[in-house]
C-alpha positions, 0 to 999 in steps of 0.5 A: 500500500505504500506505493499508492500512498503518495499518489493518493495524497497527490491526487487529493491535492490535484483534486482540491485544486480542480475543485477550487477552479470548478466551483467558480464555473459550476456556480456561474453556470448554476446561478447565472446560466453562463457558459464561461469558456474563459474560465481557464484563462482566468486561472492562467492569469492567476498562475502568471501573476504567481510567476511575475510577483513570486520572488521566493518571499512570503510577501511575494507569495501574498502579493501574487495571491492578492493580485491573482484573486483581484485580476480574476474578480475583475475579469469576471466582472468585465465578462458580466458586463459584456454578457449582459446584452446577450441575456436570453440569447442562448448558451451558444452566443455566450460560448462564442463571446467567452471563447473569443475573450479566452483566445485574445487574453491567451495570446496576450499572455503568451506574448508577454511571458513567452511560449515556455512552461514556467514555474513560480518561486515559492518561499524556502520553507514551502520548497522542501519535502517531509516524510509520509509513510517513508516517502518524501512529499512536497510541503507546498502541496500539503499546505495547499491541501489545507488551504483549499479545504478551508476555502471549500468550508468557508465557501459552503458557509457563505452559501448556506449561512449568510445573507449574501448566500441567501440572495444567491440561492434566491436567484436560482429559486425565484428571481422575480420574487427577489426583485420584488424584495428590492434586490436586483438579480442582475447585480447578484449575477454580476457578483457571482461572475466576479466571485467565480473569477476570483476563485479561478484567479486564486486557484491559479496563484496558489496552484501554479506550482501544481499546474504551472502556467504555459500556453496550454494551461487554460485549455487543460484547466477548462477541460478538467473543470468542465469534466468535473461540472458534468460529473458532479451535476450542472450547478451542484457545489457538493457534486463538484467537490466529490467529482473533483476528488474522484478526478484527482484520484483517477488522474493520479492513481490511474498512472500507477495502476493502469498506465496504458489506460490512464489517459482514457480512464477519466473520459470513460468515467464521464461517459458512464455518468452521462449514460447512467444519470437519470436526474439533474442534481439541484444547485444548492439542495440535497448533496450541495 
């Protein structure tokens, strides 16, 4: 079992990273019905911020996290403004707009940082390893597991226990009644897009040492996030968490258990879920 311990821990870190990104995507789609194909690009912006601002100090790491989060939130807010005139015109129009934004921003990032895969510099205390079951494992990834788990719990508490979370749930349940109570659904939707972008930027800034910035980063993160949204159920936060953990384990343990089949296991699981699923999982009820 020792041979599987490190891949399992690695899969947990990878899965929690994907959940941090996919939570913003599933929230955006579940609440606003917005198919944001620029979501992976917002992750890439945060990851490049970690490379540009991370100088190996704690202050640099904090600045990179703050910059990535703010940039992601600003990107989500700008997207909400661009998408506002397209309300009611269907997901295809949204997909075309956000895909165009992703291509344009991706080209700017490549022109600015180059076409090579990069790796950020982290503080020396995190750039080391500890022994787990007789094996060495990076301290940074262990720290990320803790931070991502805390962020997931805080996000759940915000949705379930705060007034702002109640407004978000109200947009899903009855947006006309919310408008009658004096809260603009459009403002709530804009806030959700900004929050989703902030999660993507935060994930990029913290997850850059795990999924580093490069010309294919945005596409990879978007693809895996969409797989998680599909596996977890459209709009289901709880389902996205479970799906992200499963995806992380499949990606990590699959290489150890069935290396020849590893590239296909994830999509085989997604196909099986699509075939076997008989009902839609609610956004905030039940498992969410």
